[in-house]
N, C-alpha and C positions, 0 to 999 in steps of 0.2 A: 281827054278826061272820062272819066266811068258816070256812064248811067246811073243816076237814082233813081228808084224805082219801090213802090209802097208793095211788099208780096202778102196777098192776106188769104189767110187759109182758113176753108171749114169746110167741113163734109157738107153744109146745107145751103147749095144751090141759091136759093132766095135770098140769105144772109152775105153771099160772097158779091151777085150782083147788087144789091141794096148800096153795099160798104161799099163796092167799084162806084159807081154811081155821084156816093157822098163826096170821095177822094176826086174824081175828076170833078167835081165841078168845083174845087177849091184849087186847081189846077195842080195834079197829083196824081200823075202817070200810075195806075193799079195792075198789078199783076196775081190773077184768082187762078189759084188752086185749090185741091178738092184734098189731097192727102200731104202726109209729110214726105215722103219716097220721091214726090212730085217736083217736093219745094229743092229738098237737096241734089236730086238732078239738074235743077236748075241755078246754083249760091256756087261760087267760088269766095277764097279770101279777099279777092279785087273787087267783090257786088258794093255796088251803093244803095242806100236808102234803106227800110226801117222792113220790122214784119210786124203783121197783126196776126195774132194768131188767137184759134180757140184752144180752148186747154183739155177739152176730151175729143181727140182726133184720131181718124181711125188707122189702127196700125203703131202706132205707137202714141204719146200724148205729150203733152205741151212740156214735161219737166224733163225726159227722153229725148224731146225734139231738141230742148235748147242742152242739153251736155255733149250732144253729137255735134250740133252747131259749134261747140265749144273748142272740141278733141279737131275738130275740122278748121281751127282759128276762125271761122265764120261770124264776127264780133258785129254784126249788125243791131241794133237796137231793138227789142220787144219789145211788144206790147199784148197783152194779153186780154183777151174777151173770156170770158166768167158766167156759169151761172151760178146759183147764190149755193147749192151743194160743194162747187169746187172754189169757191173762196180759200180754202186752208192751201189746197193746190198753188192757188195763184199770190197768194205766200208766199209760199216757201220759194217759186220760182222766182219772185221780187226780190229776194233775201241769196238769191241763185246770181244776180246780174239784170231779170229784167227791168224794164224801163218803169212798167205799172199796170196792174189793169183793171177792166173795168166790167163791172156787172151786168151783166143783162137785161132787159133791154138797155143801151147804153142811150146817149147823148149825145146827139151827133157834134155839138159845138166840142165835147167835152172829149172824142173820139179825135176833132180835128187839131184840138191845141195841143191832146199830145203827140201826132203826126207830124206836126209844124217842131216840137221840141227836138223827138225823136232825129227827122232830119236835122239839122244843123246839129247835134251830138256826132252824127255819122261825118258828116262834113269837116267839124273840127279833127275827128279821129280820122279820117284819111289826108286834112292836111298834115298831119303830126307823121304820118305813117310815111309821105311823101317825104319831108325831111329825114324823119329818121335812115329810110331809104338810101337818100342823099351822101348822109354822114358815113352808113356804110360800106359805099360804095368809095370814098376818101379812106377811108380806116383800110382797106383792101391793097390802096398802095403804100404802107408801111411793112420794112422788114421787120424779120421776128425782134431782133436787137429793138429796134423804134419801136415796135410794140410794148417790149418792157419800160423801155425808157419811160415810155405816155403813161405805161398802170404804178412806174413809179410817180409820176405826177401826182395822175389821180387820185395815190392812196397821201400826196398830202408832202412826198419824204422831200429831203435837202438834196439839190444836185451832188455833195456829197457822199450822201449818201446813198444814195442810187449807184453811185458809183462804188464803193467799197463794196455794195452785193455785188454788183453786175461786175466786178473787178477791171471798173476801169477808172482809166483820170476824168477831173472834172470837167477839163477842155472836153472831152470826149462827150461824154453827157451834157453840156452844155451844146455841142456840133450835133446829138440826135435831137434835142430837144429843140436844136431851130425846124431843125427840118420835119420833125414831124409837124411843129407850128402850123409850118408853111403848105404840107401837103392837106394838112386839114383846114386852111382857111382860116384861121386864127389870128388875131393880133396878139394875143399873148396866155398865160396858163392859166387866167379862169376863164375866157371863153374857151379854151380847147375842153377845159374840164366839162363846163352847159353843154358842148356841142357833143362830147363823145356822149355823153351820161343822157342827152334826147334819143341816141343809137338803141333798138330793139336788142341790139345782141351785147351792149353794157349797159342796158335800165336796171339788174338786177345785182350787177357787178358788186362784190365786194373784194375790202383790200385783202391782200392775200389768196385769192383762188386762183389767179392766171388768168391768162384770155379764155373768153368765149368757147 
């Protein structure tokens, strides 16, 4: 199971230590870092937890770090800490997907509440990713023809329409359909559609696009 940590990034050592102590009292192990580069060296797409980031950081600001994390598919929830003059930047960060921001000096209970929310969101995200990975593994078992039949089902097409478009008999479509359901572990077409659309490979799929 992936370990979860609260990563605290601030160039002020006193702030880092005080925040880490606060988090520890609430049972949340904290990793304190001084620079965005140090954070990027620690994280991967498989990392669990959340981030508490100062908006003003050495090397790159919070928005730049947020974009870099997204480009690397690191999706940990972000809570920004901001001074009064940095509020417009923090608002932009929230608009770009950050969970929230707190203005310095922040209330300890408010930070802990947001961290609890962030950790809960990340656990749910990792559970979804685990399910998606299982479905992707099952999708790999399908033959190219079975993929084509499956995508016809996803598009809501009747067996005879799928057969016409793929130049096969309706009976052959039914055979492929049964194999698709069996390999994906679905009891019926409705359950198959729900499973497939829960995978990362097909989450943005549209009829007529072909396979991912």
